[in-house]
N, C-alpha and C positions, 0 to 999 in steps of 0.2 A: 341374190335370189329373191324373187318377188312373187307373192301368191296371186294366182289368176282368180278373179272374183266373178268374171263374166266372159262368155264366149258368144259372139254375135251369130245369130242363126244364118246358115248358108254362107258363112264367111270362109275364107281359106283355112282359118284355124279350126273351125268346126269340122270341115270336110277332112282335115288331117287327123281328127280324133283327139284333139286337145280338150281337156275337161276342166270344169270349175273345181277349184280346190287344189289343182296341181300348181307347180312352181316353175317360173321361167328362169333358167340359169344363164343361158347365153344365146347370142344370135351371131352366126358366121364366126364363131370362136371368140367373140367379144363379150365379156361379162356385161350384164345389163344392170346398171346401178339405179337408173331413174328414167324419167320420160324422155329426156334428150337422147340418151343412148337408144331407147326403144324406137323413137321416131326416126332417128338417123338411119339405123340399120334396117328398120322395117320398110324403108322406101326402096330397097333393092328388089330386083325381080326374082332372084334365086336366094332363098334364105334357108340356112340350116340352123334349127333350133334344138337346144338341149332342154328337155322337160323332165322335171322330177315329180314323182307321185308322193302320196302321203307316207308310203313305206320307204322313202328315200331311194327308190329305184329310178335310175335315169335312163332315158332313151333319146335317140336322135331322130328328128323329124325334118324332112326336106319339103319345102313348099316353093312352088313356082306361081307367080302372079304378075299382073301388070304393074309397072312402076307407079308408086304412090297409092296403089289400091290399099284400103284398110285391111290389115292382117286379121282383125276381128277379136283381139284380146282386150279385156277390160280388167282394171285393177282397183283396189280399195280407194285410192286417192288419185287425183289428176296427175300429181307429180311422181307417183309411185314411191313416195318418200315423204318425210316430214318437211314442212317449210323451214327454211333457215332463218333464224331470227337475227336481228341486228346486234352486233357486239359493241357498237359505239354508244357514246353518251353525248351526242352533238349538242352544243350549247344553244342551238336554235330549234331543236326538235320540238314539233308541236305536240307530239304525243305526251311528252313530259310536262306540257302545259295544260293537260286535260284535268277537269275536276274529278274528284272521286265519285264512285257510284254509278258510272256509265257502263254500258254493256262491255263484256270482256274483250270482244274482238277489236274494239277501238283502242285498246292499249297494246295490241300486238304490233311490233315493229318487224317487218320483213326486210331482208337484205339478201335476196335469193337470185342468183344469176340466171336460173332457169326461168323465173318469172320475168326477168328483164327481156329475154328473147321472146317468150311466149305471150306475155301480156303487156309489155311495154313498161314494166316497173323499172325504177332506177336503183342501181346498186352502188355501194361505196368502194367495192373491191376488197374491203378488209376481211371478209369471210372467205376469200378465195385463195387457192394455192396455185403453184406453178402448174400442177397437173390440170387444174380447172382451165387455166389460160390455154394450155396446149390443146385441150379438147375443143375449146371455143374456136381456136385457129384452125384445127383440123376440120371441124364441121362448118366453118365459115359462118358463124352466127353473128348477126348484128347485135350490138349491145347498147344499153342506155346507162350512163355512168354519172353519178353525183360526184362532181369534182370539187366544187366550192373554192378551191385554191390550188395552185401548183407549187406553192411554197411549202416544202415538206414539214418544216417546223410549225408553221401556222396551221397546216392541215391536222397535225397531231393535236394542237391546242383546240381547234374548233370541234374536232370529233371526239376529243378526250380518249384517244386510242393511240398508243405509242407506235403502232405499226402503220398508221394511216399515211404517213409520209412516204415510207419505202414502197408501199403498195402502188404508188403512182407509176412505178416501173412497168406494171402490167398494162397500163394505159398506152405507154409508148410501144410495148411489144405488140399489142393488138393493132395499133395504127400502122406500124411498120409491116405487119402481115396482111394489110389490106382489109381489116375488119371495119365495117362502117359503124361509126360511133355517133350517138347523140349524147350530149352532155348537158348538165344543168349546174347552175351556180346559185345557191341561196345566199343573197347578199346581205351582210350585216354591217350597218354603219360603224365605222371605227375599227373594224376587224379586217374584212377582206375586200373593202371597196377602195376607191381612189387608186393609189399607186399599186396596191396589191392586186386589184382587178386588172390593171394594165399588164402587170407581170403575167397573170393567168391567161389573159387573152393573147399576149405575145407567144406564150408557150403553146397554147392550144392551136394557134395559127400555124405552127410548124407541122401540125398533123394533117393539114389540108393537102389533098382533097378527100382523104379518108375520114376526116371529121365532117359529118353531115351537117350538124347544127349544134348550137349552144343556146340554151335558154337562161336568161338572168332574171331571177324572181326576187322580190323583196321579202325579207324576213317578216313573219307574222308573230305578234306577241299577244298572248292572252293575259287576263288578269291573274292567272294562277301561276305566278312565277316566283313564289316564295322560295328562297334559298337557291335559286338558279342564277346562272351567269348574268351579270347586268348587261342588257342590250338596249339599244335605242331603235326607234322606227324612223323610216324616211319621212321627210316633209317635202313641201313643194320645191324648195331650193335644192335639197340634196338629190331628190328624184330627178330634177331637171339636169343637174350636173352629171348624174349617172347616164342618162340618155345621151348627153353630148359626148361623153367619153366613149360609150359603146359605138356611137355613130361614126366616130373617127376611125375606129377599127373596121367597121362595116365598109367604109369607103376604100380603105386599103385592101381588104380582102376581095371586094368586088372588082377592083382593078386588076389584082394579081390572079385571082382564081375564078372570077365570074359568079361569085356568091357572096352574100353578106355574112353568112355563116352564124353570126351571133346576133341574138335578138332580145331586147328587153321585153318583159311581159307587159300586157295591157295595163296592169296596175300602176306601172311607173308613169305611163302617160296620163292616167287619171289623177295620180298624186301630183304630177307636175302641172296639171290643168292644161295639157297640150292636146291638139287634135290627134286622133288615132290615124296613123299613116294609111295610104291607099293600099289596095290589094297587092300591087307589084312589089311593095316593100317586103311582104312576107313570103315572096317567092312561092313555093309549093306548100306553105304552112307546115313545115316539118315539126314544129313544137306546139301545135294547136292544143294538144291535151295538157300542156303546161301553162295554158292561159296566154299564149302568144298568138295574137291575130284573131282571137275568138270574136271580139267586138266588131272588127272590120268585116269578118265573114258574115256575122249576123246582119249588119247594116246593108251590105251588098245583096244578100239573099232577100232581105225585105224589099229593097228597091225592085228587084226582079219580080218578086211575088206581086207587088202592087201593079207592075206593068202587065203581068199575066192575068190578073183577076178580071173576071167579067162583071163590071160594075152593075149591070142590069140585074144580077142575081142578088144584090144586097137588098134586104128587106127595107121597106119604107118606114116602118115603125121605129121609134127610138130604142136604142140598145145601150145599156149601162153595165159595164163590167169593171173589174179592178185587177191590178197587178201589184204584188209585193216583191220588193227587191232590196239588195244591200245598199249601204251608203255610198260606196265607191262608184258603182255603175248607175246610180239613180239619175244623175243629170243626163247621161248618155241615153239611157232608156227613155227618159222623159221626152227627149227630142225625137226619137224614133216614133214614139206613140203619137206625138203631135202631128207628124207627117200622115199617119193613118187617119187621124181625126179630120184633117183637112180634106182628105179624099172622100170621107163618108160623114156628111153633116149630121146624120142621125145617130152617130156613135159618140158615147161618152166613155172614155177609158181612163180611169183614175190610176195613177202610179203612186204607191205608198213607199216611203223610205223607212225601212225597218232598221233600227239601231240594235247592235248586238250587245245586250246587257248580260247574256248568258256567259259569253267568253270575255267580254270587255269591249268597250267602245272603240278601241284601237283596231279591232278586227272588223273590217268593213266589206269583206267579200261576201257575195250572195250565198256561196256554197257552204258557208259555216253558220248560216242562220238556223235557229232552232224553232220548233213549233211553239214553244212557250213564249218566245219574243213576238212571234207573229200574232198569236192569240191576244197577248196583253196589249199590243199596240193597235190592233184592229178591232178589238171588242167594242161593240155598239156603233161601229161605222156602217154606213149604208154602202155595202159592197156591190150592189146591183145583182145581176143574174148569176155571177160566178166570180171566183178569185183565181187568177192564174199564178202559178208558182213554178220556178225553174226546177228542172230535173236534177240540177246540181245539189239541191237540198236533200235529195232522197237517196237512200242506199240503193245501189244497183241491184235490180232483181227483187226488191222488197220495198213496198211503199211505207218506209219508216224513216222518220227524221233522226238527226243525231241524238236527240234526247229521248228517243224511243216512242214518241208520239206517232200515231198512225195518221194517215190522211183523213180517215173517218173521225178521229178524235178532233182534228181541226175543224172539219165540216160541222160537227156537232156543236163545238164551242162557239163558232162564228155564225152558225145557222145559215150557211151558204154552201154552194157546191164548189169543190176544188177541182181544177184541171191542171195537170202537170204538163209543162211545155219544155221541149228540148231546145238547145241553143241553136236554133235554125230559123231563119227569117220566114220561110214558108210555113213552118209549124206555128210560129208566133201569129202570123196573119190569119191562118186558118183557125186558131184557137180564139182569136179576138172576134172574128166575123162568123164563127160557127160554120 
């Protein structure tokens, strides 16, 4: 039973007489627990709803509509329920490595299968029941799963959850039922790499073709790891060895199934000081949001943008701007910017490498930079007309950095204009050239 908090004007629900403050009990005789039930049954053309008023009187309402037309009901929360929090204590969890005193939302760990389907979040399966899996199979929902290892005992150890190993059975059930699966592996040296990674890739390979993709990403370790499980980070040698291992399985999968299926994140190539592969390597970029192929996409888009640009439009006067980025991507971005400067002799584009003192210098990705580090390291620098920053540093929908500084705070501290740039070659060139 879920309270109705809004009824869209002129919608089928309003025309049927449903009112704010009433409760949705069922649709086509199915109880409505959350947004997945609501979306699934609301897609039908003929719907029988049971509605309950404030006096607990129930009535049945029949609605006919076009398939997938919005029924018109709104609820207090997007999920029509509370977010499910994570029950694990993963040894590599970055949230456990956060310093105290940050905003409350940064400490919340979600592990919600509904957000996996609706927003692409990854789930570990440890929150789920057989009933949940049956519903996913019935509704044919694509899922994103944090696997990390297919060794049941090791999975329990890594997640600090005694049920983590047996929950792998749900993965096989979904694959056998034809559910499309995207998986991720957070790789920790000495734990689930090497022979254990080979075991995991062999097991996941058995799920092809229903296994859409696997992203392998290196563990990130902040300086706030007191009393946490001792972990190591990847170096040039171990990152290279991991790429070589993965590429052996890519070759096998490509020959058998026509897809590489498993992809190391861009960070592995940066750590190993290897060239980022060509676009064909990433197929349709199935793990783009996991940092797989982002740099190749950026570079190719920039090349296309440079070809499309009308050079006669570029102003003759000299232009000077700056870009701040993380340690790992700095050499790569520096090369891209050099290409732009070669095309436009009047342009000076400085690229500043910002070290992460806030979380610790072993954190080198741009998305975890804070305003404090940017301000400290760029104070008194001649930044030119403006400073470009990646959108990955900013909270989605809100111009706030991880340390709660606003864009305006940084502009004031550095006495320069800030422009936020998406991970897109056209957007980058447009920001640089105005």
